[in-house]
C-alpha positions in Angstrom: 0.0 0.0 0.0 1.4 3.4 -0.9 1.8 6.3 1.4 -0.8 8.3 -0.4 -3.3 5.4 -0.3 -2.7 5.1 3.5 -3.2 8.8 4.0 -6.5 8.7 2.0 -7.8 5.8 4.0 -6.9 7.6 7.3 -8.5 10.8 6.1 -11.7 8.9 5.2 -11.8 7.2 8.6 -11.2 10.6 10.3 -14.0 12.2 8.3 -16.4 9.3 9.0 -15.7 9.8 12.7 -16.7 13.5 12.7 -20.3 12.8 13.4 -19.3 10.8 16.4 -17.2 13.7 17.7 -20.1 16.1 17.4 -22.6 13.7 18.9 -24.8 13.5 15.7 -26.7 10.6 14.2 -24.7 8.1 12.2 -25.8 5.5 9.7 -24.2 2.1 9.2 -24.8 -0.4 6.4 -23.1 -3.3 4.7 -22.8 -3.4 0.9 -23.1 -6.4 -1.5 -19.4 -7.3 -1.0 -19.7 -7.3 2.8 -17.9 -4.0 3.3 -19.2 -2.0 6.3 -19.9 1.7 5.6 -20.7 4.7 7.9 -22.3 8.0 6.9 -24.1 11.0 8.3 -26.6 10.6 5.5 -29.3 7.9 5.5 -28.8 5.1 3.0 -31.1 2.3 1.9 -30.9 -0.6 4.4 -28.8 1.5 6.9 -29.1 1.2 10.6 -29.4 4.5 12.6 -26.8 4.8 15.3 -27.1 7.5 18.1 -23.7 8.4 19.5 -23.3 10.3 22.8 -21.6 13.7 22.8 -17.9 13.6 22.9 -16.2 13.9 26.3 -14.5 17.2 26.7 -11.9 18.6 29.1 -11.4 22.1 30.3 -7.8 22.8 31.3 -7.3 24.4 34.7 -6.3 28.0 34.9 -2.5 28.4 35.2 -1.1 31.2 37.3 1.0 33.7 35.3 4.5 34.1 36.8 4.9 37.4 38.7 1.2 37.6 39.5 -0.2 36.3 42.8 -2.6 33.4 42.4 -5.9 34.4 43.9 -6.8 31.2 45.7 -8.6 31.8 49.0 -12.1 31.3 50.2 -12.1 34.9 51.3 -9.6 37.6 50.3 -6.5 37.4 52.4 -6.4 40.1 55.0 -3.6 42.6 55.1 -2.2 40.5 57.9 -0.9 37.9 55.5 0.9 38.5 52.2 1.7 34.8 51.7 0.0 31.6 52.8 0.9 28.5 50.7 2.1 24.9 50.9 5.9 25.1 50.5 6.4 21.3 50.6 5.7 18.9 49.1 6.0 20.6 45.8 3.2 20.1 43.2 3.4 16.7 41.5 6.4 15.7 43.6 7.0 11.9 43.8 8.3 10.3 47.0 9.9 6.8 46.6 9.7 4.1 49.3 8.3 6.3 52.1 5.3 6.1 54.4 5.7 9.5 56.1 5.6 12.9 54.4 6.2 16.2 56.0 4.1 19.2 55.0 5.5 22.7 55.4 3.7 25.9 55.0 5.0 29.3 54.0 3.4 32.2 55.9 4.4 35.8 55.7 4.4 37.5 58.1 4.4 34.8 60.7 1.2 33.4 62.2 -0.6 36.1 64.1 -1.8 35.6 67.7 -5.1 33.9 67.9 -5.0 32.5 64.4 -4.9 28.7 63.8 -4.0 26.4 61.0 -5.5 23.1 59.9 -3.5 20.9 57.5 -5.1 18.0 55.8 -3.7 15.1 53.7 -6.6 13.2 52.0 -8.9 12.5 55.0 -6.3 12.9 57.8 -6.3 16.4 59.4 -3.9 17.9 62.0 -5.1 21.0 63.7 -6.4 23.5 64.4 -3.1 24.5 65.9 -0.2 26.8 65.3 2.2 24.3 63.7 3.4 25.2 60.2 5.2 21.9 59.7 3.4 18.6 60.2 4.4 15.0 59.4 1.7 12.6 58.2 2.5 8.9 59.0 1.5 5.6 57.3 0.5 7.0 53.9 -0.2 4.4 51.3 1.3 4.5 47.8 -0.6 6.4 45.2 -1.9 9.9 44.7 -2.4 12.3 47.7 -3.7 15.8 48.1 -2.6 18.2 50.8 -4.7 21.2 51.8 -4.2 24.0 54.4 -6.6 26.5 55.9 -5.8 29.4 58.2 -8.6 30.5 60.5 -8.2 34.1 61.6 -9.2 35.2 65.0 -11.4 37.8 63.5 -13.4 35.2 61.6 -11.8 35.2 58.2 -10.5 32.0 56.5 -7.6 31.9 54.1 -6.9 28.7 52.1 -3.7 27.6 50.4 -3.9 26.2 46.9 -4.0 22.4 47.2 -1.0 20.4 46.2 -1.0 16.9 44.7 1.9 14.5 45.4 2.6 10.9 44.8 4.1 8.0 46.8 5.7 5.1 44.8 7.2 1.9 46.1 9.8 -0.2 44.4 8.8 -3.8 43.7 11.2 -6.7 44.5 11.5 -9.2 41.8 
């Protein structure tokens, strides 16, 4: 088969898939030689196929370097210019560990009367004043760490969640 013939066949297959992409009605029939055909136009002896809408994905908004990422349940008060998860880093992978230490970056330091709750998956530590917490006995897989700062005046500031991974080597 020549390269041109292969390209033509691939193009025809792609064009026949367009109705499926747009969730339209598709018709299927078999000709006298036993070849299966698909079309968006009805043909004699064709079976009508209803295809679901295509699954779509909307990418998350990415922060632009040099601009603060507005991620808090309420605007951060003037008391804090920075409240974020310093470690683990986003998408960091830990190998052969069960314990992970979470560290927060707060500027200026934690104000009197304010408390912090740090959560990894369904395990929480706090409310308290610790900005570094170790979570023990974590299984391999994907984990999400979150942090919330409860201000004495009633406001809440949340850090952008961080996803990290734990991998374990397999002995052969």
